[in-house]
Residue, then its C-alpha position, 0 to 999 in steps of 0.5 A: m733500455s737496459s742490456l739483456i746480458t752482463l759485461p762479465e758474460i760478454k768478456d767471458f764469451l769473447s775470452l777477454k781478461t776480466a782485469n782488462t777494463e779498457e774497453d768495458g765502456r764500449l762493450s757495455n754500449i754495444a750490449v745495450q744497442v744490440s739488446s734494443l735492436i733485438s727487442s725491436y726486431c722481435g717486437r717485444s720486451f724480454s725482461a720480466n715486468t708488469y704491463t697494462e694492455y688494452f685490446n679490442g673486444g669481440v674476440s674469444s682470446v687475446f694475446i699479450a705482447n710480452p710472454p711468457l705470462n708469470r702472473v695475471d693481476e686483472v682481466s676486465h672488459f667493458d660492458g658499455i658503462q665501465y670495466y667489469t673485472l672477471g673472476n680469476p683462475d688459479p696462478n697457472g691459469q687453470p680452473i679453481a676448484v670451488e666449494g660452497q656458495a658465496h655468502t649473503v652480506s647485509r649492512t647495518g647503519n650506513p657503510i658506503l662506497k666512496t670513489r674519491v678514496k681507494k686503494f684499488g679499482r673504483s672505490s673503497a668502503y667507508f665505516d663511520g664507527s657504528s655502521y658495519i656489514q655482516t655475513d650470514s652464519n656458516e660453517d666456513w667460520d668454524l676456524g677450529p685448530d686449523d690454518f687460516s688468514i684474514e687480510c685487508y687494506a685499511r686506512f685511518a685519518n687518526t693514527t695517534s689515538g683510538y681503537h678500531t675493530i676491523v673484523s670480528s665474530g661472536s658476542a661480547s663474552n665469546n669472540w675473535s677480533l682483528g683490530i688496532n689500538f692507536s693509543s697503545f699496543g697497535l695491531h692485534f688479534s685476540v680470542v675471548e672465551n667466557g669474557v676471558t682473553v685466551s689467545n692474544v697476538v699483539q704488535g706491542s707498539n702503536t708506532g709505524y702508522s701515518p694518517n690517510q694511508f692504506y696499510h695491508l694488515s693480516v693475521n695468519r695461523f700456521d699450526n699453533n703459530f700466529y702471526i700479524t703483519r703490516e705492509g710486508s713485515v711480521i710485527g707480532s707473533n704468538v703460540s697458542s693451541i686454541s680451537i676457534p669455534n663457529y659462534g653462529t653470528g657470522v662475520s662483522i666487518g667495520k663494526y667499531m671502525t672509523g676509516y676505509l677498507d679496500s679488498l678484504k679476504i678470509s682464507h682457510e690457509g695461512k698466507y704470511s709467516t715471513s716478510y713478503i711484498s705487499s701487492n699493488y693489486p686487489l686480493a684474489a680468490d683461490s681454492t681456500t678463499k671463504l670470503l672476498l670483498k673488493f668494495d668496488g662500485s659507484n660512489n655513495t652506493q651500498d652494494f657489498t658482494d662476496l666474490s669468493r666463489t666468483v672465479n674461472q671467468f677466464s683462463f690463460y696459457p703462460n707460455t703462449g701468452e693467450i688469455t681466453f674468455d671461452t673457458g669451456d662448457g659452463g665457463g666464462t660469464p654467459e650473461l655477457g656473451f650470447f653465443r659460444p665460443l664466449k667472446f669479450r664484449n665488442y668495444p674498442n679497447g674493451v679488454k683490459v689486462i694487467y699482468n707480469g710477463g717476460y723472463t726473469t732469466i734470459p733463456d740460454d739460446l737467446k742469450l747466446a744469440i745476443l752474445e753472437m751479435v755483440k761479437v759480430i759488432y765488436k769484431g767488425k769495429s775493433g779489427s786486428e788492433s784489439v782482438r782476432f778470432q781464430g779461423e774467422a775473417i774480420q769485417s765490419h758489420k752494420l747494426s741493422i735489423d735487416d743484417f742479422p747473421p743466419q745463426v742469430r736470426r734463426v734464434l730470434n725468429m722463435y721469439r719474434l711476435i708477428n701482429 
């Protein structure tokens, strides 16, 4: 493992001159050994990282191995056939305030779920160029002059020619659309009024795409500023004061597209105006989400469900690392648990949690304990030949989890996880 402290921190703590590099190698080795020893003693990793853990079901709560919780990407439990993904709370683990109802989604032609090609979960949706899915008409699609974002993961077999409309709303003469033109100008978002394009933000190039690869694509509005993005980069922008009405037709997905979609979201909030990191996990609902399609299901099926209001099926507590299925009166998923407190279904390894946990910065008290232990090992080995600490006896100290000095052990016991 890597060290939990840096060489400059060690040399500063030991009052060693920075310019003296003679023992840097040994100090670095001691730091790695002590870091590994302390991690073993505490039964956990400390540095922030992404983990996947499985727990036995039949309980209301599980506790992850590497707190604190920085982010929860997925909680799912086994229902006897497959893992069922639970609707998420807000980024702090608390309930999301939900407005409105989930949208009815219908299909035209033969859009279909395929398990052999996917970005997330079990499947993605394939569109053949004439088949598509459609939402109901709703005031959610009155975008007006306000902020919004439309984002998805899309994959195409041919990225050298052809035009694809990914998401759209309206008629031929009055509409908005997010699409991609591989023959000329690439990704674009346009608004048409009475047959005239009144707002258009384009990439301006068809470069940067490879066949059979999923790309995160989005359009975002912040006030009068429009941005289109691809895989974490802004690739086009424009300024427009256009007000985008509700056309009364609902939203069409994949209407003139040949390719795959995986995870699509429409929000009443701009999401990306600068560079960002494209997620490795499905898009999640929040308080501004108005449509969420995860395209997750069995092969060759056509179950397209809006999950924008499927939230708060679990909660979590960042500091303790607890993830609980019992979210209080009316919470959880009643059809999956028969008694309160609600419990995860009782299967071995039936609870799956993907999360980011640990410390982005090592806490000061833990860092001091690590430095104290490095000093003990370094002092005991080097003796009076290298360094002498005023007022302290010089003696050797073996590297063992049973021999932490009391001042070190007191700190470590606060971070130790007991199974």
